[in-house]
C-alpha positions, 0 to 999 in steps of 0.5 A: 246214192247207195244202192246197197241193202242194209245188212241182213235185209232182203228184197220183198215180193212187193219191191220186186214187182215194180215195173222196170222202165227202160226206153222202148219203141213199142208196147206189146203183149210181151212188155206186159207179161210180168217179167220185169221188176224194179232194178232199184229195189233189187240190190245186193249187200256187199256183192262181189263176184268170185274171180277164182275162175278157170283161166280164160273163163268168166266165173259167175261167182257163188251164192245168190250173186252167182245165180244172178250173174248166171242169169245175166250171162244167159240174158246177155247171150239172148239179147245179143242174138236178137240184136244181130237177128235184126241186122241179118239178111233174113230179117231185112230181106223180103221173105220174112212176114210182118208177123214174124218180124213183130215177134222177133222185135218183141223178143229183142226188146224183152231180152234187152230189158232182162239183160239191163235189169240184171246188170243194174240189179247186180251193180258194177262191183258184182256183175260179170263183164260184157260177153263176146259171142260167136255164131255159126256161119249163116246163122242170121241169113235164113228163116230156118237158122234164125228160128232154129237158133232162137228155139235152142236159146229159148228152150235153154233159158227155160231149162236153165231157170228151172234148174237154177231155182234150187241154188237161190236162198233169197225168197225175193230172188226166187220170186224174180226168177219165177216171173222171168222164166214164165215169160221165157217159156212164152218166148219158147212156145211162140218160137216153137209154134212158128217152126212146128204147130203145137210143138211147145208141148213136146216131150223134148221139153216137157216130161209128159206122164200119166197114171200107170206110166211112172216108168216114163217119169224123168228128171224127178218128175212123178207120174201124172204130171207134165213138168218142164224139164230143167238143166243144171248150170254145168249142162247149160254152159256146155251149150251156151259156151259154144256161142261164147268167144274165148275169154267169155266162156262161163265157169259155173263151178261156184254154183252148188 
């Protein structure tokens, strides 16, 4: 059965709002946070990735397909991280609390759903390959390293989605990205709160400004606003690529 849209057609918000059902072991707050949508409804007409990438890297392509591949790559990284967390010595050891384990389980299931959603949505002819990861030694052995790395990934994911919205031309895809980034922000908030209470509103991730302090406004954020900061694709992959093996590092030069 073909999953291609007819020429010129676009997915609607109603289509994209259908739940994406995949096998999971648990139901939790995160499962109902509204991030997932129907993969059968999100399909690309004539999707193909741009293979004119820098040697040894993986090009995400250009246009809406490129943005979706960019998101797919980041979701691969996050899903891989939480998969490895669940076999690491901190998770399997005696110092982790039941609440911490439940949170890590929730994030694992959610990121796997995100990864599989994008893989199905883009399709085998357009999706980039499965990426190989590398991590610093002892990443999964201590509470500080597990939650510190999780914080870095979740903050990066939120900033990446915020920065990628400008490259999306389809309203349906923009709708989808908005839903997912709202859940990634929840992930970031709970991880940050586990590390330092109330740090999810820190000025390192949110531009906090008020009347009469316009000099504090950055990243095009006006005074009297509290906006999450964004990062360009090139800024994001400069960090993400440090966790990707040679041959899996990302080339986002097609995103303009």
